[in-house]
N, C-alpha and C positions, 0 to 999 in steps of 0.2 A: 504492500499500500503506500502511496505517495501523499503525503500530506501538504497542502496548499496553504500558507500562513502569511498573508491571505491577498487574494484579488480584491476582497470587499473592504479592507481597512488596512491601516498599518499597526500591526501587531508589535513590531519591535520598538517602534516610536512611543506607543501609548499603553501598550497592554502586556508588557512582558513579565510583570508579575503574576497576572492571571494566566499566562501562557505557561510559565514554569511550575505553578501549582498545578496545572493539568499535567504536566509531564510528571510531576511528583505522584499524583494520584492515578496516572495511567489510564485516563479516560479523559474525554470531552463531550459536552452535549452541543449539538449545532441546530439551529432552527432552519426549516426549509424556507428559503427566500420566497417560494411561490405559494407555501401554505404555513402560515406563522405557527399554527398550534401542533404542527407536524415537528417532531424532534428527534434526531437521530443521535444514538449514543456510540461514540466511536472509540474503539480500542486504541490506547497510544504506546502499548508495550513496545520496546525495542525489537522484539521477535517478529512483529508484524509491520512495523514502520519501516520501510526500506530508505526513505528520504523525506527530509522536510525542506520545502522550499518557502523561504521568506521573502517577502516582498516589501520593500521600505523606501522611505525617502530620507530617513534620519535613524541609523542603527545605533546612535551613540548611546541610548539607554539600555541596550542589550549587550553591549560588547564585554563588560566585566563579567557577564553571567553566562557566557557561552561555554565555559567549562562544565556546566551543569548538563550539557548535552554529549558527555563523552560516550555514552552509550549509542548515540545517533549519528547518522549521517545527514549532512545538511548543504544547502549552498544559498546564496543571496541574489535576488533580483533588485538592483540598487538604482533607482531611479534619480538622475542627477541633470537637471536642465539648466539652461542660462536665464531664465525668467527671474525677474526681480518680485518684490511684494506687491506690484499691482496685480500679479497673477497668483503668485504663490504666497498668500497672505502670511502664514504663521511659520515658514521654514526658517532655520538659522541661516547666517550669512554662508554664501557658496564655499568661500575660503574654509570654513569650519567642516562644512560637508565634505569637501574634498580630503581634508585633513581624516575625518572619520572613515572615508572610504579607504585612504591608505593604512590606518590602523587595523581596520577588518581584514582586509586582504594580507596584510603582514602577519595577523592572528591564524587565519584559517586557510590562506593560499590564494593565489590570485585566479586560479581556473573556478574558484568558487564564489567569485564576485562578478557578476554580469552588469555592466554598465547599461542603464536604459536611457537613451536621450530621446524621450518622448512624453507627450505628443508634440509633434512639431506643427506650429501655425505661423502664418504672416500676419503682419499688420504694418501700420507706419513706424512703429518703434522696432518690432522684432522682424527686421527684413531678411531676405535670402543672405545678404552680406553679413548682416549680424550674426545669423546661424553659424556662417562657414567660419568667421573670425572666433567666435566663442568655443565652437566645436574643436577647433585647433587648440586653443588654450588649454582646455580641458584634456584632450587627448594627450599633449605634451606632458601634463601632470599626472595622469592616471595609467600611461603606456606601460609602467612595470608592475601595475597592481590589479590588472586584469587582462583578460586574453580576447575579449570581444565587445562590441557594442551592439545593442539593438535599437533600432530606429522605428518610429510609426508616425503618421500624419493624423493630425486631429480629426475625430469623427464627430459630427456635428448631431448628437443625440438630443431629441427633443428636451429633456430634463436639464440639460446645460445651456441651452439657448439664452435664457433670461441672465444667467450669470456671465456669460461671455458678450453679451450685447454692447457694453461699453468698451470693449476692447477693440471695435472695430476690426474684427477678424475677416479676411477674405478667403474663401475657400480656395484652395491650392489645385491648379488644373495638372494633367498629367506631364506636360511640359516642364512646369515648375517643379514637380516632385522629381522628375528625372534630372533637372540642371543640378537641384541641392543634393540629391542623392550621388550624384556623379563627384561633386565635389567634397562630399563628406567621406566618400570611398576612398579618394586620393589621399584625403588627410589620414585616415584611419589606417590603410594599408602602409603608409610612410612610417607610421609609429608602430607597425608590426600587429595591429590589431585587426580581427575579423569583423566584418559589417553584417548585419542581416536585419530584416524586417518583421515587424510583428502584426499579423493580421491584415495585410495589405494584398489587395488585388493585382497591383501593378507588378510587372515581371521585370527585375532588376539584375537578372542573372548576366547579361551581357557585361555589367559594371562589376561583376564578381560578388554581388550582394545576394545572399540566398535568403529564404524564408525560415524565420526561428521557429523553434519549440522552446517555449520559455519553462514549460515543465518537460524536461528534455530527458528522455530515456537513454540515449547515447552518453550525455554527462553523467548521469546518475549512475549508469553502469560502469563508467570510468572511475566514480567516486567510491562506489561499494564494491568494486573488483568482481563484478559479476554480472552477465548478461540478465535482462529482464524479459519477462512475457507479460506485456501490457498493451493494450489498444488505444487508439487515437481517441481523445475525449470528445464524446458525441455531443456533450452539452454546450461547447464552445461553436464560434462561428466557422463556417465552411473552411475560411482561409487559415485558420488557427492550426498549427501544428502541434499542439501540446498533447501529451498522452494523459490518460485518466489520472485524475486525483481527486482528494477529498478536502474542500476548503472548509476551513473551521471558522472563519470571520463572521462578521455581521455587518450589513449595510448600513449607512447612516451612523457611523462611529468614528470616523477619521476626523481629526482636528485640524489638519493642515491648512484647510481653507483655500484650496487650489480650485480656482473658477472654471477650469476645465473638467473637474473630476465627475465622473459618471457614477460613482458608489454612494454620493450623498444626494438626497432630495432637496435639503435646505439646511441651513444653519439651525432652525429651531428643531429639526428632527435630530440633528446630532447633539444638541444641547439636552433634549429630552432623555435620548439614550445614555448620555454620559451620566446623569443623575442616578441612574440604575447600576452603574458600574461598580462590582464588587469582585475584589481579587480572588475571593474564596469561592465565587459561584461557580459552578460547571458550566453554566452558559455565559458568554460575553455579553455584558451589559443587559442582563436580563435575569429572570428568576422563573423556576418553573411554576406555572399556575394550574388550577384545579381542572381546566380544560385542555391542558396539554396532553398530547399523547406520545410517550417515547418508545421509540423501536430501536433495538440494537441492531447495528449495521454489521453485515457479515463482510470481514475483512482478513486479509492474508498477505503473507509476504508475496512480491512478484518475482524474486530472484529465480532463475531457471537453474535447477539443480544439475544439469547436465554439464559435464566437463567441456570447457571451451578454451582452445589453446590461446586465444585473444587475451584471456584474464590469468593464464598460469605461467606465462612466460616472464 
């Protein structure tokens, strides 16, 4: 089983105490985002958890606690963009985040920290030239602390349109996407970094840019030293290359305040859920109620027990 922690919120930044309590208790309860009263009980014992994939914009609060995961395999998806507080309201300064990135990679290895430069959008301030300039500045600083960068272009979800209206964002056409990707690829390759795209229809293979698998069975196999038997995640978009995982997060709980965020409906909804945060609760920002129905989810290790020379040499 692969645990995603989490596409729905930033657990390392805001909920690490809750997460490590769940690791200690060896289970977590997760609400179904499509059916609030339906709850899954998920076994978190090391015997069935093959890998944990963390998603974060600020790993600083979790850095000193990673030794508690000595029995687990894991890696990080670390989003680091060039935007200021007009877009990302509550994030620390970029210099601080870059230093956190370096400390994290030094602690766990650069292959376990994926740099996400996404979502990319254009307006009068954040122009194509701006992205090229700041991408190179970041790539120069991160080149020894990661092996690749994943990019994506902003999706205009209905729920974010009111939040981004004041930014004056113009939707990128394929020609603009190609031109920007071409420039970012040249920079990435010059610094020894791979470049791929997340959930993008555009084919950039001529530029040496592939399609990403953010929940990546190949990387996980490399980390755990064993091939996996795992299928593509059928719950994600067609363009998504991720393999199946179980997400343990909760929407409307991330406090970074990024205007492009698809995981929050509103600031009010985040504040309401935050009031229910209890690090001791098996549910994130929630408590089990009398109308809730709990089902234990069947989980197992995905490791392929057959001998594979790739992992024994």
